[in-house]
N, C-alpha and C positions, 0 to 999 in steps of 0.2 A: 195591150191595155189601153182603154180610152179614158180620157179625162177632159175637163174643160181646158180650153187653150189659155185661159187667164185664171190666175189665183185671186183670192179675195184681196181687197185692199189692205186688210190687216196683215196678211202673210207677206205681201210684197213690202209693207212698211218695216216688218221685222228684218227682212233680208237687207233692205237698204240700210237699216241701222247697223247691220253687221258688215257693211261695206262690201257686200258681194255684188258682182257685176251680173246684170240680166240682159236679156235681149229685148226686142221691141214688144214682145208679148208678156214680159215680166218674168220669164223663166230664167233659172240660174244658168249661167254659162259654165262650161267645164272648168274644173279646178286643176291646176297643174300640181302634180305630186312632187314634193321636194325631199322625199326620204333619201334618195341617192345623194342629193346635194348636202343634206345634213350629215350623211355618213362620210362624205368627203371632208366636210368641216371637221368632224371628230378625228379624222385620220391625219389632219394637217399637223405638222410639227409645231411644238411650242417655241416661242421666241427665245433667243439666247439670253441668259441672265446677265444683268448689268449691275454695276456697283450700286446704283440707286434703284430701289424697288419701284417698278412701274407696272401699270396694268397692261397686260399683253394685248397687242392690237388684234382685233377679231377680223378674220378674212372676210372680204366683201363677197356677198352672195350675188350671183348672176341671175338676173330675172329671165324668164323664158321669152324668147323673141316674138313668139306669135301672139302673146296675150299679156295684158296687164292685170289679169284677174287676181283678186286677193290683195291688191295694193292698198296700203293703208291710206293713200292719198286720192283714190278714185272717187269721183262724184257721180251721183245718179244722172242718167242720160235724160236730156229734154225730149219733149214729144217730137220735135223736128228731127232730132238725132236718131230717135228710135225708128221713125219712118224711113230715113235714109238707110239705116242698117237693114231693115226688112227688104227694101228694094235691092240692095246689094246681095242679100242671101238668095233671093229669087233668081238673079242672074247667074249665080253659082250653082243653081240646081237644087237648092234646099227647099223643101216644102215644110209647111208648118207641122204636118203630122210626123215626118221624119225627124224633125228637130225635137219634137216632144218625146218621141220614143227614145231617141238617143239621150236626151237630157234626163228622161225618167230612169234610163239604165244607169246614168251617172249618179242620180240622186239616191237610188236605192242603197248602194254601199255606204254612202254618207249617212243616211238615216239609220242604217244598221249599226254603224259605229256609234252614233249618238245614243241609240238605245242601249248598246252594250255599256257605254260610259255611264249612263244613268243607272243601269242595273248594278254596275260595280260600285258606284257611290252609295246606292241604297244598301248594298251588302256591307260595305264598310261602316255605314252609319248604324246598321243593326248590331254589328260586332262591337262597335264603340259603346252602344247603349248597354249591351250585355256586360261588357267590362265594367262600366260604371255601376251597374246593379251589383255585380260581384264585389267590387271594392266597398260599396256601401254596406253590403251584408257582413263582410269581414270586419269592417270598422266597428259595426254595432257589436259583433261578438267580442272583439278586443276591448271595447268600452265597458262591457259587462264583466269581462274577465279581469281586467286591470283598471282599477278606479282612476289611476293617474294617466291612463293611456290618452284620454282626450287632451290633457294638458300637454303631453309630449307631442301629440299629433298637431295641435295648434302651433306649437313652437316650430315643428318641422315645416308646416305650410308657410309660416311666416318667413323662415329662412329660404324656402323655395321661391317665394315671391320676390324676396330680396335678390336672390341670384338671377331670377328672370329679369328683374328690373335692371340689374347691372349689365346683363347680357344684351338686353334691348338697347340700353344706353350706349353700349360699345358698338353694336351693329348700326346704330343711327349714323355713325361717322364713317361707315364703310360704304363704298360705291358698289352697288349690286346691279345686275342686269334686270331691268324692269320688263315684265311680261305684260304687254298691252293688247295683244291680239286676242280677240274674243274666240275665234275659231281655234286658235292655237291651244287655248285652255279647254274649250268645249270638247274638242276631239280627243283629249287625253294623249297629247303627243308623247312619243316614247321617251325622249330625253327628259321632259318635265316629270313624267310619271315615275321614272327610275330615281330621279333626284329627290322627288317628294317622298318616295318610299324609303330611300336611304336616310333622309333626315328624320322621318318618323321612327325608323328603327333605332337610330342612335339616340334620339331624344328619349325613347322608351327605355333604352339601357341606362341612360344617365339618371333618370328619375323614375325608379320603379313606383308603381301605384302604392300609396300608403296602405298598410295592412296586408299587402299581398305576401306570398311566400318569398318572392324576390326581395321585397322590402325587408322582411325578417332576416333573410340570409345576408343582405347587405349590411344591416345593423350588426349582426353577429360577427361578420367579417371585420367591420370597423372596430368593434369592441375587442376582438382578438388582436388586431393590429395595435390598438392603444395599449393593451396589456403587455404585449411584447416590447413596445417602446418603453413603457414605464419600467418593466423588468430590466431592460438593458441599461436604462439610466440609473436605476437603483443599484445594479451590479457594479457599474462604474464608480458610483459614489462610495459604495462599501469598500471597493478596492482602494480608492484614494484614501479613505479614512484609515483603513488597515495599514497602509504604507506609512501614513503620517504617525499613527500610534506606534508602529514598530520603530520608527526613527526616534520618536520622543522617548519611548521606553528604553531603547538601546542607550541613548545618551544619559537618561536618568540612572540606569543601572551602573554606569561607569562613574557617576558623580554623586548621586543621592541615594543612599540605601533606604530601605523601608524603615519607618520609625516604630519603636515599641509602642504598642497601644494605638497605632494610627488607624486601626480598623474600627474604632469606636466612634459613635456619633458625637458631634460637637455639643457641649453643654448648652442648655436652653437659655441660661443667663436671665431667667425670669425676673430676678430682683433688680434688673435695670429698667424694667417697665415702669413708666411714670416718673422716672428720674430725669430731671432737666440736665442735658449736657452742659448747659451754661453754669451749672452749679460748681463746675470745676473751673478755677481761674485760668485765664489764658496762659499764664506763666507755667501752669502745671499740666496743660494739655499735652498728651503724647508721652508723658513721663510715667514712672512707677505709680504715681499718685492718681492717675487718670483711669478709673475703672472701665471706661469705654474702650480702652486699648487692651484689656485683659482677655485672654482666651477663655478663661473660666472664672465666673463670679459666684458660682453656687456656694451658699453658706458663708459668704463674705459679707461684711458690712461695707456697702459701697458708698456710704456717705463720705464725701471728701473731707479729709483732714491731713494736714502736713505735720502733725505732731510727731515727734520722735522721742525715744528713750535710749540713752546711750548712743545717740546718732543713728538709731535704727527705727524705721517707720512702724507705727502701730496701725497704719491704714489697713482696713479689712477686719479689725477686731471689734467685738461688741464691748460695750462699756460695763456690762454686768456678767457674772458667771455664777455657777452653782457647783459646789464640790460635794454634793450629797451622794453621788453615785458610787457604786462599788462593783468590782469586776465579777465577783461571785460570792456565794455565801460563806466561803472559808477565809475571806480576807476582809480587812477593815475598809470602810468608805474612805474616799479621798480626804475628807475633813479630819479623819482620825489618823493618828500617827502609825506608821509602819514600823514594826520591831525588827529592824535589819539585824541579821546575825542569829535571830531566833526563828524567824519565818523565812522559808526558802523563797527566793525569787524564781518565778517561772515566767520567763520573758520571751518575746519574739523580736527579731531584727527586721527592720525595713531596709534591706540592702539593695543596691543597684537601682535605687529610685532617684534620690536627689544627688547622689554621687554615682556616676555611671560605672558599671563593671561589665567587661565584655562577655564573661560566661553567663551572666544573669540576663542580659539583653543582647544576644549575639546578632540580632537583626540590624543593630546599628553599625555593625562592622563587616558582616558577611557580603555586603554589596560592593566592597572595594577590592581592587586588585592588590597584589603584594607590593607592586611598585609604588602605590599610593601611600603605603605605610600608615594606615589609619589603625592605631593600636590602643588608644586611650582617649580620655575626654579632651585632652589638649589637642591632639591631632584631629579628633572628630570635629570639634568646634572650629578649628582652623580651616578644615576642608569645607565645612558647611558655610562658613562666612556669614553673610547676612541672613541666611536661613536658619542659623543655629538657634536663635531665640525662639522662633515659632516652633521649630522641630522639638526642642527640649520641653517647651511648655506643654505641648500636646502630650508628651510622655509623662510629665509631672501630673497632668490632669487625669490621665487614663490608667496609669500603672497601679496606683494606690488611691483608693477613695474611702468614703465612709463605710461602704459595705465591707471592705476589708478589715477595718478596725472593729466593726461589729462581729465579723466572723472570728477574729482573734479572741474576742471576749467569750464567744460561745464555745470555743475550743478549750477554754479553761485557763487562759493566760491572765496574768495580772500586771505585767510590765511590757513596755514597748521601747526598744532602743532604735532611735531614729538617726540614721547616718546622713550627714550633710558636710559640705566643704566650705572653705573660706570664701569662695566667690558668691556664696549666699549673702554675705555681708558686704564684701568689697572686692575690687580687682585692682591690679597694678599695671603700670605701663608695659605693654608687650603681651599682656594676658589675652588669650582668645576666648576665655570662658564667658558664659552668659551671666551677667551680673544681676544679683538680687532677686531674680524671678523665683528661684527656689525658696527664698526666704518666706515669701507669701504662702507657699504650699506647706512649708514647715510649720508655720503658725496655725494653719487650718488643721493639719494633722494632730497637733497638740490639743486643739479644741475638741476634735473628734474623740481623742483619748479621754478627755475630761467627761464627755457625754457618756462614755461606756465604763467609767471608773477605772481606767488603766493608767498607772503611773508611768512617767516618761524618764528615759535615760538619754540625755543629749550626747551624741557621739560625733566629734569633729573628725571626719574621715580623711580630710586632706588639708595640710597646712602649707603656707607659702614655701616654695622651694622643694616640696615633697620630702616627707620624713622617712621614706623607705625606698623610693625609686620604683615602686610597683604601680601597675596600671590603675589600681583602685584608689591611689592617692591623687589621681588626676593626671600625672605625667610619669610615664615609664622611663627609666634610665638612671641617671646619677642622683644621688641624694644632695639636695641643695639647702637643707635645713640643718643648722648647726654644723655645716660642712661646706667646704669649698669657698669660692670668692665671696659669694653673697650669703654665706652661712649665718653670720651674726645679724645681717640685715633682716633675713627671713625669720630668725629667732625673735627679733624685736617686733616684727610685723605680727608674729603669732601671739606675742604678749598683748599687743594692742587689740588684736582680734578678741582675745579672752576678756579684756577690759570692757569692750563694748557688749559682748554677749552676757557677761555676768551682771553688768548694770541693767540690761534689759530684763533678764530672767530673775532678777532680785525683786521685781514688782510683786506686790501682794497676791496678784491673781495667779502666780505660778508657785507660790511657796508650798502648797499642798500637792501640786501636780508634777512639777519638774523636781523630782526627789533625788535624781542622780545626774551628775554633771561630769562628762568625760573631757579629758585634756587633749589626748592625742591617740589616734588609733594606730596600733602596731608600729611604733618607732623601731627602726632596725638598729637596736643598740649594739648588736654584735659587729656592726660596721661603723659605729660612731664612737666618739669619746664618751665613755660612760659618765664621767664626772660632769662634763658639760651638760649632758641630758639631765642628770640629777639636779644640778644647779638651776637649770631652766625650769624644771618641774617645781622646785621649791619656790622660785619667784612667782610662777603662775599661780600656785596655791595661795600665796599671801595676797596677791592682787585680787583674786576672786573672793576670798574671805573679806577683804577690805570693802568690797562692794555689797556686803551683806548676803551673800549666798550661803544658805544653811544646808544645802543638799549634800549628799555623799559625793565626794570627788573621786573619780575613777581614773587610774593611770595604767598603762600597759606594761607587761612584763618584759617587752623588748626582746623576746626569744632568748633571754639569758638563762632560762631554767628557774623554776620556782625556788629551789633551795638557795640560789645565789642572791635572793632578795632578803635574806635574813639580816636584820639590823639596819637596813637602809630606810631613809625617810621616816624614821620613828618619831621625830619631833617636828616634822615639817608642817603639820596641820594643828592649829590651836584648838580646833573642835574635835580633833582625833577621829575624823570621819573619812579616812582614806581607804580605798578599796583597790586591791591588786586584781587586774583583769588578765586572764590567760585564755588563749584560744587553742583548743585541743582538736587535732585531726590525726588520723592514722595514715594519711595518703601522701603527705609532703616529706616523709622520711622513708628512705629506702629500707631501713630495718623494719619499720612497722608495716609498710605496704606489703612486705614479703611474708607476713604472717597469714596463715590460712584462716578460714572463717571462724573456727572454734577458738583459735588463739586470739584473734582480734576481739572477739566478744569477751574472752577472759581478761584481756588487757584492759578493756573498757571498765570492767567490773572491779578488778583488783588493782591494776596498775594506776589508773587515775584516782581511784579511791585513796590509795596510799599517798599519792602526790598531794592531793587536796588536804588530807589530814596533816601532813608535815608542814604544808604552807600555812595552814590556819594556826599553827603553834608558833608563837614568836621565838621560841627557843630553837626551832629548826627552819623557820621561814619568816615571811613578812608579817603575817597575821591575817586579817580579813581578806578572803580570796573568793573570786567567783570565776566561772567560765563564761566569757562574753560571746563566744562563737563555737559552734560545733554542728555536725551534720551526720547524715546516715551513709555518706559515700564511702565505699570500700575500694575504689580505684580513683585514679586521677585522669580518667578517660574523657570526662566532660569537655565539650568543645570550648576552647579558649580559656580553660581553667588555669593553665600554666603560661598564659600570654597568647595573644593572637598569632597564629601561624606556627606555633611550636607543637611538639609532640608530647609524649607522656612517659613517665617512669615505668608504668605498667608494661608498655611495649618496648621500652628501651629506645625511644625516639626523641627524648627531651634534649634539644640542642639550644642552649641559651648563649652560645659563644663565650662560655665561661667554664674553663676546665674544672674548676672546683665545684660547679653546680650541674654540669651536663651529666645526663644519665643515658648512656648509649648501649647498655646491656639490659635486656628485659628483666624487670624486678618483680614480676608476679610470683606467687608461691611455687609454681611449677618450674621456675627458672627456664621457661621456654620449652619445656618438654612435658606435656604437649605445648604447642606455641601459645604465647600470651597474646590475646587479641581483645580489641575494644568494642567490636560490633555488638556482641551480645550484652556487654556491660552497659551500652547505651541504648539497648532495646526498649521498646515500649513496655511499660509496666504490666500491660495485659498479658505479655508473654512470660512474665516471671513464673518460675515454678513455685509450688507450695512451700518447699524447703527454703527457697531464697526469700520468699515473703516472710516466713517465720524468722529467719535470721535478721532481716532488716528491722522488723518490729522489735525483736529482743535487743538488738544492738542499740536502738534508740532508747529504749527503756532502761537498759543497763547504764548508759551514759547519764541519764537523768538521775539515777540512783547515786552514782559516784559524785556528781557535781553538787548534789544537795547535801553532801557532807561538808560543803563550804556554805557560802552565802546564796548559792543558787546558780542559775544559768539563763542564757538567751540563745535560742536556736537560730542558725543562719541557713536560710532566710525564709521570709513568708512566701514569696512568689518568684518564680523564674519563668522565662518563656518556654523552656523545654526540658530543663534538668530536674527531673522528678526527685532525685535523691538529695537535692539541695533546696527543695521547696516543701514547706509543711503543707501548704494548700494542696499541691499536686499529690504529695505523699499520702495525705489523709484520704483523698479521693481514690487513690490506688489501693487503699487498704493496708499500707505498710507503716502507718502511724496511727496512734489511737485517735478516735474521733473526739475524745475529751480526755484531758489529763487526769481526771479522776477515775478513768477506767484502766489504768495500768495494771498489768498482771505479772510482769517479770521483775523480780527484785534481786537479780544477780545470785540466784541460788545455784543449782546444778546446771552447768553449761552443756548443751547437747553436743553430740558428735555429728556435725553436719556432713563430714566426709562419708560416713556410713549411710547418710540419707540421700546420697547421690548428688550433692551440691558441688559443681565443678569449681576448681580453683584457678582456672585460666580464662574462663568464659569463651 
């Protein structure tokens, strides 16, 4: 191949700029190939690690001995040097043509590599442009598909630029090998090309093109990872909370039982809105007179007043009242006089409310262990300690409310007997009872009765020292009223209590409403000195009348038997308005509980009718008599009825640690053949047979018939937590009591044979 012996000045200038050595004619001198040397460099071992991180020393490259071609420090030859070099070549036998041919042969591979490098770069540029177009196309599709995609894309690009900036800032401080050789880059050296491709591959994996499938997969992968992380954290939190709740509930179960009515929502106390807390003097804040400390203020007058009557606060009462209401069309309005002895009392008890009874609200007691010995209100409040006040006030607020008084009126009742105990008025040193809070709810209940035309019978259910030693007196155990070391002290405290109560309820606002005034619920006179009880009763009557109470005064029969009251207390009341109160049940006596269903019903109709008639006759009894408590129960199987933790007469498991009272032989009518059992007796009323429902209804109506031979009756009680046969509210819902007292159908005529109807006698 022939060509000019000299290149154009422009081509030679380019080669000189590239630091390439030429001969005197301007042709390129042969290049020394360094591939082997580079391979030796790559195979050289890395330096040993040291404690201090250092840049490894790069092995020195040995230059070829025959030429300095390619040196970065070589300068172009001068004209004189080129002439000397040509003369030397001629002496060695080189000709210009030979040199050209050899150099041409050397140049052709180099030019081929250059062309290949440029072709490779062009191909890469083309692929890059194709990828850019594809990314733009997918981005446009996603922008139309997801309106918010552009926003998220901008955020992603922003974060990517931020990462790139941080990466470049970090790399700025690193010492890297600088590639300065133009031919080294132009010829696409193997080491550089591999390193560049590896970097491009990793960069491509780190940051997938936005909108690409890889980008979507990466986002989905990250989303799944976040979901798993959040799920794991949530699981751990739930487990921690469950453990904490378990520990708290476990501790609470051993110390704090669920409270009766605790499931109801807290009252709204709307009447406190707009009331200035500063209207309560600083000296009264936090006391009984501060309505902002009350759990429930509904229907109370929350205007502050410290006025008292008989030492008892009137805080919460309105200054006006209306006695025009009447319970139903068969009875007079409150403002009109009730003809006692001529009109039968049909009343309802509010038991287990202001005086706690375990069988009425067993939830107060079921959460305690036997060793804790929580068996009555004394031990309950002792165990609750500082929580007693809030716990019991929630019960007072929820257990009986206006809706209950309204329902009592709708059912046909005309009187309400409200049980409360001495701690509604005061407490004494050593008492754990909650003081006075129940007084506020007693006054509100009386006003509800006024609203619905129901007359009130006040019933002091617990006196200082306990008048009977039973749990419903407040403290189970020994009798400390008119008995024992503090018997006289507690008798005087009881007289003081009645002095305060009678002074308060002698106010004009109560003369038409509180028409019956009870002295003492169920004094156990069979275990007391009868004369001491009669003397105390006489003194109490005189004190009450002295305070201008005109209501009928009620006293209990003391379980002496109605016939034994003949001639007693005949001249004790100057108004001659005394009423003997007897409580009739067939389940606390082993002889009566052993009667079968037909005999029990016959006894209610004939036996109690005869007792009532004899008692109403002063020749054979006291005179005016009423039944202050009765129920439908035909067994004593109800939980806690015979005290917390004791059994029943029915099954023969009643162990009171008193030989004269224990019943350890089954007392049901079958005498345990078949076995006497309580499971069916305590069954849900929905499981009652038709025969049993008929018996329960007739047993209730038969008792009403008998007791109306006297002054009337009060059913025990309005509501219980679970004992249907002791709750008028639950019994009426179950269909075993009349929905209205005017709808009674059984008047003690022919008593059915319930045995022939398949009614079991052992349950």
